[in-house]
mmCIF file of the N, C-alpha and C atoms, coordinates in Angstrom:
data_MODEL
# 
_entry.id   MODEL 
# 
loop_
_atom_site.group_PDB 
_atom_site.id 
_atom_site.type_symbol 
_atom_site.label_atom_id 
_atom_site.label_alt_id 
_atom_site.label_comp_id 
_atom_site.label_asym_id 
_atom_site.label_entity_id 
_atom_site.label_seq_id 
_atom_site.pdbx_PDB_ins_code 
_atom_site.Cartn_x 
_atom_site.Cartn_y 
_atom_site.Cartn_z 
_atom_site.occupancy 
_atom_site.B_iso_or_equiv 
_atom_site.pdbx_formal_charge 
_atom_site.auth_seq_id 
_atom_site.auth_comp_id 
_atom_site.auth_asym_id 
_atom_site.auth_atom_id 
_atom_site.pdbx_PDB_model_num 
ATOM 1   N N  . UNK A 1 1  ? 59.087 33.266 -28.518 1.00 0.00 ? 1  UNK A N  1 
ATOM 2   C CA . UNK A 1 1  ? 59.218 31.964 -28.933 1.00 0.00 ? 1  UNK A CA 1 
ATOM 3   C C  . UNK A 1 1  ? 58.409 30.899 -29.206 1.00 0.00 ? 1  UNK A C  1 
ATOM 4   N N  . UNK A 1 2  ? 57.301 30.854 -27.879 1.00 0.00 ? 2  UNK A N  1 
ATOM 5   C CA . UNK A 1 2  ? 56.379 30.225 -28.043 1.00 0.00 ? 2  UNK A CA 1 
ATOM 6   C C  . UNK A 1 2  ? 54.864 30.624 -28.995 1.00 0.00 ? 2  UNK A C  1 
ATOM 7   N N  . UNK A 1 3  ? 55.078 31.502 -29.181 1.00 0.00 ? 3  UNK A N  1 
ATOM 8   C CA . UNK A 1 3  ? 54.300 31.999 -30.112 1.00 0.00 ? 3  UNK A CA 1 
ATOM 9   C C  . UNK A 1 3  ? 54.474 31.519 -31.340 1.00 0.00 ? 3  UNK A C  1 
ATOM 10  N N  . UNK A 1 4  ? 55.362 31.372 -31.568 1.00 0.00 ? 4  UNK A N  1 
ATOM 11  C CA . UNK A 1 4  ? 56.035 31.474 -33.317 1.00 0.00 ? 4  UNK A CA 1 
ATOM 12  C C  . UNK A 1 4  ? 56.051 29.773 -33.110 1.00 0.00 ? 4  UNK A C  1 
ATOM 13  N N  . UNK A 1 5  ? 55.806 28.979 -31.801 1.00 0.00 ? 5  UNK A N  1 
ATOM 14  C CA . UNK A 1 5  ? 55.786 27.630 -32.034 1.00 0.00 ? 5  UNK A CA 1 
ATOM 15  C C  . UNK A 1 5  ? 54.123 27.462 -32.414 1.00 0.00 ? 5  UNK A C  1 
ATOM 16  N N  . UNK A 1 6  ? 53.363 27.798 -31.854 1.00 0.00 ? 6  UNK A N  1 
ATOM 17  C CA . UNK A 1 6  ? 52.162 27.412 -31.760 1.00 0.00 ? 6  UNK A CA 1 
ATOM 18  C C  . UNK A 1 6  ? 51.280 28.611 -33.182 1.00 0.00 ? 6  UNK A C  1 
ATOM 19  N N  . UNK A 1 7  ? 51.497 29.667 -33.677 1.00 0.00 ? 7  UNK A N  1 
ATOM 20  C CA . UNK A 1 7  ? 51.612 29.396 -34.963 1.00 0.00 ? 7  UNK A CA 1 
ATOM 21  C C  . UNK A 1 7  ? 52.207 28.819 -35.878 1.00 0.00 ? 7  UNK A C  1 
ATOM 22  N N  . UNK A 1 8  ? 53.196 28.384 -36.142 1.00 0.00 ? 8  UNK A N  1 
ATOM 23  C CA . UNK A 1 8  ? 53.499 27.562 -36.890 1.00 0.00 ? 8  UNK A CA 1 
ATOM 24  C C  . UNK A 1 8  ? 52.828 26.187 -37.170 1.00 0.00 ? 8  UNK A C  1 
ATOM 25  N N  . UNK A 1 9  ? 52.537 25.793 -35.822 1.00 0.00 ? 9  UNK A N  1 
ATOM 26  C CA . UNK A 1 9  ? 51.377 24.659 -35.831 1.00 0.00 ? 9  UNK A CA 1 
ATOM 27  C C  . UNK A 1 9  ? 49.965 24.751 -36.548 1.00 0.00 ? 9  UNK A C  1 
ATOM 28  N N  . UNK A 1 10 ? 49.529 25.989 -36.048 1.00 0.00 ? 10 UNK A N  1 
ATOM 29  C CA . UNK A 1 10 ? 48.645 26.478 -36.572 1.00 0.00 ? 10 UNK A CA 1 
ATOM 30  C C  . UNK A 1 10 ? 48.464 26.960 -38.511 1.00 0.00 ? 10 UNK A C  1 
ATOM 31  N N  . UNK A 1 11 ? 49.167 26.974 -38.758 1.00 0.00 ? 11 UNK A N  1 
ATOM 32  C CA . UNK A 1 11 ? 49.719 27.599 -40.092 1.00 0.00 ? 11 UNK A CA 1 
ATOM 33  C C  . UNK A 1 11 ? 50.384 26.955 -41.102 1.00 0.00 ? 11 UNK A C  1 
ATOM 34  N N  . UNK A 1 12 ? 51.100 26.124 -41.102 1.00 0.00 ? 12 UNK A N  1 
ATOM 35  C CA . UNK A 1 12 ? 51.959 25.095 -41.507 1.00 0.00 ? 12 UNK A CA 1 
ATOM 36  C C  . UNK A 1 12 ? 51.688 23.193 -40.545 1.00 0.00 ? 12 UNK A C  1 
ATOM 37  N N  . UNK A 1 13 ? 52.160 23.085 -41.961 1.00 0.00 ? 13 UNK A N  1 
ATOM 38  C CA . UNK A 1 13 ? 53.065 21.030 -41.316 1.00 0.00 ? 13 UNK A CA 1 
ATOM 39  C C  . UNK A 1 13 ? 54.021 20.848 -41.270 1.00 0.00 ? 13 UNK A C  1 
ATOM 40  N N  . UNK A 1 14 ? 54.840 21.814 -41.414 1.00 0.00 ? 14 UNK A N  1 
ATOM 41  C CA . UNK A 1 14 ? 56.321 21.917 -41.417 1.00 0.00 ? 14 UNK A CA 1 
ATOM 42  C C  . UNK A 1 14 ? 57.148 21.879 -40.233 1.00 0.00 ? 14 UNK A C  1 
ATOM 43  N N  . UNK A 1 15 ? 58.535 22.426 -40.023 1.00 0.00 ? 15 UNK A N  1 
ATOM 44  C CA . UNK A 1 15 ? 59.407 23.126 -39.551 1.00 0.00 ? 15 UNK A CA 1 
ATOM 45  C C  . UNK A 1 15 ? 58.849 22.409 -37.649 1.00 0.00 ? 15 UNK A C  1 
ATOM 46  N N  . UNK A 1 16 ? 58.504 24.053 -36.823 1.00 0.00 ? 16 UNK A N  1 
ATOM 47  C CA . UNK A 1 16 ? 58.258 23.911 -35.462 1.00 0.00 ? 16 UNK A CA 1 
ATOM 48  C C  . UNK A 1 16 ? 57.679 22.714 -35.110 1.00 0.00 ? 16 UNK A C  1 
ATOM 49  N N  . UNK A 1 17 ? 56.184 22.787 -35.912 1.00 0.00 ? 17 UNK A N  1 
ATOM 50  C CA . UNK A 1 17 ? 55.619 21.620 -35.733 1.00 0.00 ? 17 UNK A CA 1 
ATOM 51  C C  . UNK A 1 17 ? 55.949 20.414 -35.533 1.00 0.00 ? 17 UNK A C  1 
ATOM 52  N N  . UNK A 1 18 ? 56.775 20.132 -35.636 1.00 0.00 ? 18 UNK A N  1 
ATOM 53  C CA . UNK A 1 18 ? 57.880 18.972 -35.261 1.00 0.00 ? 18 UNK A CA 1 
ATOM 54  C C  . UNK A 1 18 ? 58.021 18.461 -33.647 1.00 0.00 ? 18 UNK A C  1 
ATOM 55  N N  . UNK A 1 19 ? 57.643 19.715 -32.736 1.00 0.00 ? 19 UNK A N  1 
ATOM 56  C CA . UNK A 1 19 ? 57.394 19.770 -31.239 1.00 0.00 ? 19 UNK A CA 1 
ATOM 57  C C  . UNK A 1 19 ? 56.455 19.250 -31.481 1.00 0.00 ? 19 UNK A C  1 
ATOM 58  N N  . UNK A 1 20 ? 55.118 19.327 -31.582 1.00 0.00 ? 20 UNK A N  1 
ATOM 59  C CA . UNK A 1 20 ? 53.747 18.717 -30.869 1.00 0.00 ? 20 UNK A CA 1 
ATOM 60  C C  . UNK A 1 20 ? 53.704 17.348 -31.835 1.00 0.00 ? 20 UNK A C  1 
ATOM 61  N N  . UNK A 1 21 ? 53.754 17.061 -33.162 1.00 0.00 ? 21 UNK A N  1 
ATOM 62  C CA . UNK A 1 21 ? 54.030 15.803 -33.647 1.00 0.00 ? 21 UNK A CA 1 
ATOM 63  C C  . UNK A 1 21 ? 54.803 14.913 -32.809 1.00 0.00 ? 21 UNK A C  1 
ATOM 64  N N  . UNK A 1 22 ? 56.021 15.226 -32.622 1.00 0.00 ? 22 UNK A N  1 
ATOM 65  C CA . UNK A 1 22 ? 56.779 14.230 -31.534 1.00 0.00 ? 22 UNK A CA 1 
ATOM 66  C C  . UNK A 1 22 ? 56.005 13.815 -30.542 1.00 0.00 ? 22 UNK A C  1 
ATOM 67  N N  . UNK A 1 23 ? 55.422 14.767 -29.764 1.00 0.00 ? 23 UNK A N  1 
ATOM 68  C CA . UNK A 1 23 ? 54.788 14.459 -28.415 1.00 0.00 ? 23 UNK A CA 1 
ATOM 69  C C  . UNK A 1 23 ? 53.917 13.651 -28.820 1.00 0.00 ? 23 UNK A C  1 
ATOM 70  N N  . UNK A 1 24 ? 52.930 13.824 -29.902 1.00 0.00 ? 24 UNK A N  1 
ATOM 71  C CA . UNK A 1 24 ? 51.809 12.999 -29.923 1.00 0.00 ? 24 UNK A CA 1 
ATOM 72  C C  . UNK A 1 24 ? 52.262 11.882 -30.598 1.00 0.00 ? 24 UNK A C  1 
ATOM 73  N N  . UNK A 1 25 ? 53.317 11.409 -31.051 1.00 0.00 ? 25 UNK A N  1 
ATOM 74  C CA . UNK A 1 25 ? 53.829 10.135 -31.614 1.00 0.00 ? 25 UNK A CA 1 
ATOM 75  C C  . UNK A 1 25 ? 54.723 9.452  -30.868 1.00 0.00 ? 25 UNK A C  1 
ATOM 76  N N  . UNK A 1 26 ? 55.274 9.919  -29.745 1.00 0.00 ? 26 UNK A N  1 
ATOM 77  C CA . UNK A 1 26 ? 56.756 9.549  -28.601 1.00 0.00 ? 26 UNK A CA 1 
ATOM 78  C C  . UNK A 1 26 ? 57.853 8.756  -29.513 1.00 0.00 ? 26 UNK A C  1 
ATOM 79  N N  . UNK A 1 27 ? 57.779 10.843 -30.663 1.00 0.00 ? 27 UNK A N  1 
ATOM 80  C CA . UNK A 1 27 ? 59.430 10.337 -30.949 1.00 0.00 ? 27 UNK A CA 1 
ATOM 81  C C  . UNK A 1 27 ? 59.767 11.365 -30.171 1.00 0.00 ? 27 UNK A C  1 
ATOM 82  N N  . UNK A 1 28 ? 60.355 10.838 -28.922 1.00 0.00 ? 28 UNK A N  1 
ATOM 83  C CA . UNK A 1 28 ? 61.798 11.339 -28.049 1.00 0.00 ? 28 UNK A CA 1 
ATOM 84  C C  . UNK A 1 28 ? 62.532 11.927 -28.965 1.00 0.00 ? 28 UNK A C  1 
ATOM 85  N N  . UNK A 1 29 ? 63.175 11.338 -30.063 1.00 0.00 ? 29 UNK A N  1 
ATOM 86  C CA . UNK A 1 29 ? 64.623 11.790 -30.518 1.00 0.00 ? 29 UNK A CA 1 
ATOM 87  C C  . UNK A 1 29 ? 64.573 12.753 -30.715 1.00 0.00 ? 29 UNK A C  1 
ATOM 88  N N  . UNK A 1 30 ? 63.930 13.207 -32.275 1.00 0.00 ? 30 UNK A N  1 
ATOM 89  C CA . UNK A 1 30 ? 63.077 14.118 -32.660 1.00 0.00 ? 30 UNK A CA 1 
ATOM 90  C C  . UNK A 1 30 ? 62.589 14.859 -31.603 1.00 0.00 ? 30 UNK A C  1 
ATOM 91  N N  . UNK A 1 31 ? 61.811 15.033 -30.478 1.00 0.00 ? 31 UNK A N  1 
ATOM 92  C CA . UNK A 1 31 ? 61.442 15.781 -29.556 1.00 0.00 ? 31 UNK A CA 1 
ATOM 93  C C  . UNK A 1 31 ? 62.236 16.431 -28.680 1.00 0.00 ? 31 UNK A C  1 
ATOM 94  N N  . UNK A 1 32 ? 62.980 15.822 -28.877 1.00 0.00 ? 32 UNK A N  1 
ATOM 95  C CA . UNK A 1 32 ? 64.753 16.239 -27.874 1.00 0.00 ? 32 UNK A CA 1 
ATOM 96  C C  . UNK A 1 32 ? 65.216 17.408 -29.154 1.00 0.00 ? 32 UNK A C  1 
ATOM 97  N N  . UNK A 1 33 ? 65.185 16.781 -30.435 1.00 0.00 ? 33 UNK A N  1 
ATOM 98  C CA . UNK A 1 33 ? 66.376 17.729 -31.308 1.00 0.00 ? 33 UNK A CA 1 
ATOM 99  C C  . UNK A 1 33 ? 65.352 19.285 -31.043 1.00 0.00 ? 33 UNK A C  1 
ATOM 100 N N  . UNK A 1 34 ? 64.376 19.177 -31.468 1.00 0.00 ? 34 UNK A N  1 
ATOM 101 C CA . UNK A 1 34 ? 63.586 19.911 -31.821 1.00 0.00 ? 34 UNK A CA 1 
ATOM 102 C C  . UNK A 1 34 ? 63.877 21.157 -30.415 1.00 0.00 ? 34 UNK A C  1 
ATOM 103 N N  . UNK A 1 35 ? 63.332 21.029 -29.164 1.00 0.00 ? 35 UNK A N  1 
ATOM 104 C CA . UNK A 1 35 ? 63.210 21.455 -28.281 1.00 0.00 ? 35 UNK A CA 1 
ATOM 105 C C  . UNK A 1 35 ? 65.081 22.186 -28.022 1.00 0.00 ? 35 UNK A C  1 
ATOM 106 N N  . UNK A 1 36 ? 66.048 21.312 -28.495 1.00 0.00 ? 36 UNK A N  1 
ATOM 107 C CA . UNK A 1 36 ? 67.364 21.574 -28.591 1.00 0.00 ? 36 UNK A CA 1 
ATOM 108 C C  . UNK A 1 36 ? 67.720 23.348 -29.299 1.00 0.00 ? 36 UNK A C  1 
ATOM 109 N N  . UNK A 1 37 ? 67.234 22.639 -30.808 1.00 0.00 ? 37 UNK A N  1 
ATOM 110 C CA . UNK A 1 37 ? 66.993 23.749 -31.766 1.00 0.00 ? 37 UNK A CA 1 
ATOM 111 C C  . UNK A 1 37 ? 66.383 25.043 -31.491 1.00 0.00 ? 37 UNK A C  1 
ATOM 112 N N  . UNK A 1 38 ? 65.050 24.887 -31.016 1.00 0.00 ? 38 UNK A N  1 
ATOM 113 C CA . UNK A 1 38 ? 64.360 25.776 -30.867 1.00 0.00 ? 38 UNK A CA 1 
ATOM 114 C C  . UNK A 1 38 ? 64.606 26.797 -29.348 1.00 0.00 ? 38 UNK A C  1 
ATOM 115 N N  . UNK A 1 39 ? 65.481 26.088 -28.608 1.00 0.00 ? 39 UNK A N  1 
ATOM 116 C CA . UNK A 1 39 ? 65.735 27.083 -27.352 1.00 0.00 ? 39 UNK A CA 1 
ATOM 117 C C  . UNK A 1 39 ? 67.309 27.818 -28.035 1.00 0.00 ? 39 UNK A C  1 
ATOM 118 N N  . UNK A 1 40 ? 68.510 27.236 -28.595 1.00 0.00 ? 40 UNK A N  1 
ATOM 119 C CA . UNK A 1 40 ? 68.988 27.448 -29.265 1.00 0.00 ? 40 UNK A CA 1 
ATOM 120 C C  . UNK A 1 40 ? 68.852 29.065 -30.228 1.00 0.00 ? 40 UNK A C  1 
ATOM 121 N N  . UNK A 1 41 ? 67.556 29.027 -30.945 1.00 0.00 ? 41 UNK A N  1 
ATOM 122 C CA . UNK A 1 41 ? 67.125 30.188 -31.684 1.00 0.00 ? 41 UNK A CA 1 
ATOM 123 C C  . UNK A 1 41 ? 66.713 30.941 -30.861 1.00 0.00 ? 41 UNK A C  1 
ATOM 124 N N  . UNK A 1 42 ? 65.566 30.572 -29.926 1.00 0.00 ? 42 UNK A N  1 
ATOM 125 C CA . UNK A 1 42 ? 65.520 31.513 -29.062 1.00 0.00 ? 42 UNK A CA 1 
ATOM 126 C C  . UNK A 1 42 ? 66.927 32.349 -28.224 1.00 0.00 ? 42 UNK A C  1 
ATOM 127 N N  . UNK A 1 43 ? 67.861 31.797 -28.024 1.00 0.00 ? 43 UNK A N  1 
ATOM 128 C CA . UNK A 1 43 ? 68.836 32.418 -27.356 1.00 0.00 ? 43 UNK A CA 1 
ATOM 129 C C  . UNK A 1 43 ? 69.507 33.354 -28.118 1.00 0.00 ? 43 UNK A C  1 
ATOM 130 N N  . UNK A 1 44 ? 70.092 33.485 -29.296 1.00 0.00 ? 44 UNK A N  1 
ATOM 131 C CA . UNK A 1 44 ? 70.144 33.473 -30.266 1.00 0.00 ? 44 UNK A CA 1 
ATOM 132 C C  . UNK A 1 44 ? 69.797 34.745 -30.506 1.00 0.00 ? 44 UNK A C  1 
ATOM 133 N N  . UNK A 1 45 ? 68.456 34.661 -30.828 1.00 0.00 ? 45 UNK A N  1 
ATOM 134 C CA . UNK A 1 45 ? 67.435 36.269 -31.455 1.00 0.00 ? 45 UNK A CA 1 
ATOM 135 C C  . UNK A 1 45 ? 67.316 37.486 -30.064 1.00 0.00 ? 45 UNK A C  1 
ATOM 136 N N  . UNK A 1 46 ? 66.987 36.842 -28.800 1.00 0.00 ? 46 UNK A N  1 
ATOM 137 C CA . UNK A 1 46 ? 67.241 37.059 -27.301 1.00 0.00 ? 46 UNK A CA 1 
ATOM 138 C C  . UNK A 1 46 ? 68.699 37.875 -27.481 1.00 0.00 ? 46 UNK A C  1 
ATOM 139 N N  . UNK A 1 47 ? 70.128 37.170 -27.572 1.00 0.00 ? 47 UNK A N  1 
ATOM 140 C CA . UNK A 1 47 ? 70.911 37.996 -27.872 1.00 0.00 ? 47 UNK A CA 1 
ATOM 141 C C  . UNK A 1 47 ? 71.361 38.748 -28.833 1.00 0.00 ? 47 UNK A C  1 
ATOM 142 N N  . UNK A 1 48 ? 71.023 38.835 -30.011 1.00 0.00 ? 48 UNK A N  1 
ATOM 143 C CA . UNK A 1 48 ? 70.812 39.630 -30.905 1.00 0.00 ? 48 UNK A CA 1 
ATOM 144 C C  . UNK A 1 48 ? 70.259 40.785 -30.564 1.00 0.00 ? 48 UNK A C  1 
ATOM 145 N N  . UNK A 1 49 ? 68.967 40.835 -29.700 1.00 0.00 ? 49 UNK A N  1 
ATOM 146 C CA . UNK A 1 49 ? 67.997 42.116 -29.435 1.00 0.00 ? 49 UNK A CA 1 
ATOM 147 C C  . UNK A 1 49 ? 68.892 42.553 -28.215 1.00 0.00 ? 49 UNK A C  1 
ATOM 148 N N  . UNK A 1 50 ? 69.618 41.872 -27.650 1.00 0.00 ? 50 UNK A N  1 
ATOM 149 C CA . UNK A 1 50 ? 70.202 42.775 -26.338 1.00 0.00 ? 50 UNK A CA 1 
ATOM 150 C C  . UNK A 1 50 ? 71.548 43.426 -27.069 1.00 0.00 ? 50 UNK A C  1 
ATOM 151 N N  . UNK A 1 51 ? 72.535 42.914 -28.073 1.00 0.00 ? 51 UNK A N  1 
ATOM 152 C CA . UNK A 1 51 ? 73.086 43.533 -28.502 1.00 0.00 ? 51 UNK A CA 1 
ATOM 153 C C  . UNK A 1 51 ? 72.879 44.782 -29.457 1.00 0.00 ? 51 UNK A C  1 
ATOM 154 N N  . UNK A 1 52 ? 71.867 44.717 -29.895 1.00 0.00 ? 52 UNK A N  1 
ATOM 155 C CA . UNK A 1 52 ? 71.036 46.023 -30.552 1.00 0.00 ? 52 UNK A CA 1 
ATOM 156 C C  . UNK A 1 52 ? 71.095 47.342 -29.873 1.00 0.00 ? 52 UNK A C  1 
ATOM 157 N N  . UNK A 1 53 ? 70.304 46.806 -28.821 1.00 0.00 ? 53 UNK A N  1 
ATOM 158 C CA . UNK A 1 53 ? 69.927 47.242 -27.925 1.00 0.00 ? 53 UNK A CA 1 
ATOM 159 C C  . UNK A 1 53 ? 71.291 48.089 -27.179 1.00 0.00 ? 53 UNK A C  1 
ATOM 160 N N  . UNK A 1 54 ? 72.065 47.402 -26.522 1.00 0.00 ? 54 UNK A N  1 
ATOM 161 C CA . UNK A 1 54 ? 73.547 48.057 -26.210 1.00 0.00 ? 54 UNK A CA 1 
ATOM 162 C C  . UNK A 1 54 ? 74.055 49.180 -27.295 1.00 0.00 ? 54 UNK A C  1 
ATOM 163 N N  . UNK A 1 55 ? 74.418 48.987 -28.433 1.00 0.00 ? 55 UNK A N  1 
ATOM 164 C CA . UNK A 1 55 ? 74.822 49.292 -29.514 1.00 0.00 ? 55 UNK A CA 1 
ATOM 165 C C  . UNK A 1 55 ? 74.041 50.679 -29.788 1.00 0.00 ? 55 UNK A C  1 
ATOM 166 N N  . UNK A 1 56 ? 72.472 50.883 -29.740 1.00 0.00 ? 56 UNK A N  1 
ATOM 167 C CA . UNK A 1 56 ? 71.607 51.776 -29.368 1.00 0.00 ? 56 UNK A CA 1 
ATOM 168 C C  . UNK A 1 56 ? 71.700 52.918 -28.717 1.00 0.00 ? 56 UNK A C  1 
ATOM 169 N N  . UNK A 1 57 ? 71.795 52.253 -27.521 1.00 0.00 ? 57 UNK A N  1 
ATOM 170 C CA . UNK A 1 57 ? 71.608 53.275 -26.038 1.00 0.00 ? 57 UNK A CA 1 
ATOM 171 C C  . UNK A 1 57 ? 72.670 54.113 -25.939 1.00 0.00 ? 57 UNK A C  1 
ATOM 172 N N  . UNK A 1 58 ? 74.389 53.312 -26.148 1.00 0.00 ? 58 UNK A N  1 
ATOM 173 C CA . UNK A 1 58 ? 75.292 53.802 -25.860 1.00 0.00 ? 58 UNK A CA 1 
ATOM 174 C C  . UNK A 1 58 ? 75.733 55.148 -26.450 1.00 0.00 ? 58 UNK A C  1 
ATOM 175 N N  . UNK A 1 59 ? 74.272 55.354 -27.901 1.00 0.00 ? 59 UNK A N  1 
ATOM 176 C CA . UNK A 1 59 ? 74.699 56.662 -28.629 1.00 0.00 ? 59 UNK A CA 1 
ATOM 177 C C  . UNK A 1 59 ? 73.454 57.795 -28.460 1.00 0.00 ? 59 UNK A C  1 
ATOM 178 N N  . UNK A 1 60 ? 72.981 57.400 -27.359 1.00 0.00 ? 60 UNK A N  1 
ATOM 179 C CA . UNK A 1 60 ? 72.019 58.592 -26.986 1.00 0.00 ? 60 UNK A CA 1 
ATOM 180 C C  . UNK A 1 60 ? 72.635 59.253 -25.490 1.00 0.00 ? 60 UNK A C  1 
# 
């Protein structure tokens, strides 16, 4: 997820780049919201991979 955030900052001017922009502009409310949302997305993606792994390993 960290790679996605850095790549987003380099390639785009929206979405995940909010974390970096909020840091430099001292927007603590936006920074907190962006960090929480990024953490929730990371956790969701991780749990999706775990579920897919458990499903696929059962059948081997």
